[in-house]
N, C-alpha and C positions, 0 to 999 in steps of 0.2 A: 628167445633173447637175441638181440641184434645190436651190433656195434657199427659205428662209422669211424674209420681210422684213415687218415691221409698221411702218408709218409713219402718223403722224397730223399733220394740219396744218389751219389755218383759212384760208379765203379767201372773198371775196365777189365774185360776178359776176352780171351779168344774164344772161338767156337768150341775148340777142344776143352778149354777150361770150363765153359758153361755146361758141357755134357757131364762133367764130374762133380759139379756143385749142386747143393740142394737148399731150398727154402724150407726151414723147419718151423712148424707152428705147433705150439703146445696149448692145451686148454687146461686151465688151473681152477680149482675150487677157491673160495674166498680165503681158506687157510693155507693156500699155496700148494696143496697136493695136486699133482698132475693126474688128470683123469682121461686125457686123450691126446693124441698127437698125430701129425702127418708130415711126411717129407715129400717135397715136390721138386722134381728136377728143374733147374733153371733154364736148361735148353728148351724143355717143354713149355715153360712160361714164355720164353722169348719168341718162340715160333708158333705157339698155339693160339687159340682164339683170345680175344680181349676178355671175355667172360670165362672164369674158371669155376668149376663145381666139383667137389670131391667128397666122398664118404669118409667119415671118421668113426672108428670103432671105439666104444667105451666099455668099461667093465660091465659084467652081467649081460653080455651079448646085446647091448644097446647100440644103435647106430644113429649118428647125426650127420649133418652135412656142413661143409664150409664152402661158401661161395664168395668170390671177389672179382672185381674188375681191375685189370692191371694194364697200364700203358707203359711201354718201354720205348724211349726215344733213342735214336742212334745218331751219334756225331762221329764223323770220319775226318781225321786229319790226313790230308793228302799233300804230298810234296812231289812236284814234277821237276825234274832236272833235265837240262839240255845236254846231250852228249855230242861233243864236237869230234868229228873224224880227223 
């Protein structure tokens, strides 16, 4: 099974905050029952490679994978002030 999902959103975090936050992905059956999940650290996503590939463990010792390509753009607001002596 394969999905193509494109999402875009804006958020602001410091490096410290990125290290403490996670992207959580849950796999649900059609009836809504959760059959697998994964938590991925946002700092890993921000600094890691463009292509991400993780193992997901399911009930009855089955293993699947989730792969995705993620681009993070960075915008920096910079203010330079002149200090007069």
